N, C-alpha and C positions, 0 to 999 in steps of 0.2 A: 504494500500500500504506500503511495507516494505521500511524503510529508509536505503539506501545503506551506509550511513556514520555512522549509529548506530553500537555500539560495546557492547559485553557482556563479563564480567569477570566471569569465572566459579570458584566456591569455593568448594573444597572437604574437608569435615569434618573440617572446620575452616582454611584450607590452600588455599589461592588464587593461581591461575596459574601465573607463571612468565616465561618470555622468556630470552634467552641468556645463554651462558655458565656460566656467573656469576650471573644469575637470577637478572638482573638489570633493567628489564622492566616488567611492568604489562602485563599479557597475554590476551590482548583484542582480541576477536574473532568476526568475522562477525555474525550477528544475526542468519543467516541461518545455521551456523555450526552444524554438527550432535551432538556434545557434548552438545551444548546449547539446542537443540531440545529434548534431553533426560532428561532435568533437572526436579527436583521435584517442583511442585507448580508454582506460578507466579514469574517472575523476579522482582527485586527491582530496582526502578529508582534511580540512583545515582546523576544525573544532566546532564548538557550540557557541552561538552568539545570540543571546536573548532566548527566544523560544525555538529557534531552529538551527539546523546544522548548516555549515558553510563548506563549500567544495570549490576546487579549482579545476578548470577544464582547459585542455590544450586544443586550440582551434587553428593551429599553424598551417593546416592544409588549405584554409580559405585563401583565395587569391583576389585581392582588391583590384580594381580596374587599372591602377597606376602604381607601380612600385618605385619609390624615390631612390636616387643614387646614394642618399645619406643613410640608408637602412643599416649599413654595417659600420658606420662611423663611430668614433668614441662616444658621441652623443648625437642621437638622431632626433632632430626637432620635428620631423614630420608626424602627422597624426592621421589615422585611418578611421573612416566611418563605415559602418556596416548597414546595408540597405534594409535589413530586417529589424532595425531598432529605430523607433520614431522620435524619441526625445533627444535633446542635445547630448552628444556623447562622442567619445573617441578612444581608440586604442593609442596609448601614449607612453613615452618613456617614464617610468616610475620616478627616476631621479629629477625629472623636470616638473613634477606636480606634487611630490610628497609633502612639501611644506604647506599645501592647501588642505591636505587630508586630515581627518580626525586621527588621533593616535591608534585607534582600533583598526580603522580602514588601512592605515599605513602598515601596521603590523601584519594584517592578513594578506595584503597585496604583496608585501615583501616575502612572506612565507610561500605564497602561491608561485611567485616568480622563481624563487630559489629551488623549491621542490621540483617543479616542472623542468627546470634547467638540469637538475641532477638526473632525472629520469631520461632525459634526452641524451646526456653524455655518458651514462652508465648502463647502457642496454645489455652489455656483455659482461660475463663473470670475469673478475680480475684473477681468479685462481685457475680456471681451465679454458676460458674463452667462449663457453657456450652462452647462448642467449638466455638472459635471466628474465624473471617475471615479477611484476608488481605484486606486492603482498601488503598486508596490514594497512589497508586503506591508503596506500601510497607512501608509507613511512619505512618501507623495507623492500628489497628485491632479493628473490631466492633463485638459486641456480638449480634447475631440474636434473643436471647431470652429476655434479659433485656434491650438491647439498649445501654449498657455501651461502651464507646470508650476508647481505650488504646493506649498509645503512647510510642515510644522507650525511655528508660531511660538512663541517664548517671550518674554514681555514682562519686561524688567528692572525690578525694583522695589527702591528703597532702603528699608531699615527701620533706624532709628537710635536708639541709646542716647545721648541727649543729657543730659549731666550738668553740674551746677554745684555745686562743693563736694561736700557729702554728699547731694545730692538728684538725682533723675532725673525727666525730663519724660515724662509719659504723657498720653494723650488717648483720647477715645471718639468714634466716628462715630455719626451719626444712625441709629437703627434697631437699634443693638446691644442685646443683652440687658442688663437692668438690672445695674449694678455691674461691667460689663465695660470694662476699660481696657487699653490696650496701648501699645507704643512707636509713635511717629509713623512713617508710611510713605507712599510715593507713587511713581508711575511716573517712570522716567527719560525725559526728553523728547529728541527728536532734537537731536543736536549737543552734548549735555551730557556732562560727565564725571560719575562717581559722586559726587565731592566737591561739585561744583556742584549736583547734584540734591539732596543732603542739605541743603545750606544754603538752597536755594530753597524746598523743601517745608516745612522748619521755620519759615522766615520767613513764608511765605504763610499757614500755618495758625495760628501763634501769635504772630508778630511778634518772635520770639526770633532774634537774630543768632548765628551759629555760627562759631567760629574754626577751630582745627585739626580735621581729619577723618581718621579711620583706618579702613581696611577690616578686618573681623574674620572673618567667616564667611559662608557662603551656604547656601541651602536651596531646592530646587525646591518650588513651591507650586501644585498642580494645581487651583486654584479661580478661573478655569479653567486658566490655563497661564502661570505666572509664575516667575521666578527671583528669590528674595529675597536681596538683597545687604546683609548685616548690617554696620553701621558704628557707630563711636562718634564723638561730637563734643563739643567744649567750648563751652558756652553763653557768650556775651559779656555777657548781662544776665539778669535773672530776672523782669522784668515781662511778663506774658502778655497779649496782645491777640488774642483768638480771632476768627477768621473763621468766623462762624456758618454760612456756606455750605459750609465744609469740615469743621468739627468741632462736636460737641454740647458738649464740655467738654475742658479741658486743665488739668492741675495738676502742681505739683512735689510729689514724694513723697520723704521722707527714707529713708535706708537702714534705719533702725529701723522706720519705718512699713511699708516694703515687706516686711521680714522678718515682721511680723505678718500681712500679706496672704498671703504664701506659706505661713505656718504655720496659716492658717485661723483666726486669732484676732480677726478683725474682719469686720464686715458692710459696711464702707465700700466695698470693691471686691473683685473676684475676681482671682486670679492668672491670667496668660496661660495658655492651654491647653497642657498637656504635649505635646511633640512639635513645637510651633511654635518658630520661631527666636526670637521675642520672649521666650518662657519661658527658652530657652537663654541669651540675652544677659543678661537680668535676673538669672538665677540665678548666672551667673559674676561679674556685678558685685557681687552680695551677698557672694559668697565671695572677692572681690578676686582673681579669677583671669583677668582679661582680658589681662594681659601675655603 
């Protein structure tokens, strides 16, 4: 028997559906909606929300009339509308709209994107190579040949607010949009502590030694499936030696200069995207509210 309170969130090639002219609501559809009925594979159970269950559906097989060249860029600004939906809506990059969403919608949309991405990239058993099958409502994949069980992974990533006096260290990766700078970040390696990862990443990318390190906050980041561990660290020197294999550029920015960036008073660089932990950390540093 179908649960009338249950809802599904369609995801098209990594882009969840959003409602509203400002794309400020997750696009939950009744389970019987024709879009969900045409989804690939089984839906993934996201949890219970209020009176009904919530699921994610992969509708990546749908072909819009026009596919933009930006579809595989670092950030795809294009939005796709489906003819079967009448109200204002779009399939859009989550990172471009997450600041408008409620915390609950943002959490469920991030979970949906991350889990569907994992199922797409882990269709085969890592132990024997046989095709695995979705189990446990989408939270597990089992191998029918060797019996191995596989679970969604989350990769820990440190992102660090490195300061020296009145300045903060920011960098940009190769291929980022012009003017985009952010806090340095990198994956935690096997056997590392969070503090060791912060010091290693900063030194590898910029040659800056880091002394005291303090954990501040975290954020799930479903691009594709990371947990961002926000930290602060005290730089031991200010001479930058960039590893060009790691970064395109790195600079020290004063508090006053960063205030101009966040106020939109300069074309030198753009502020970190709202909703991202980098924006949160820099904003609280500017406001002197990190303690």
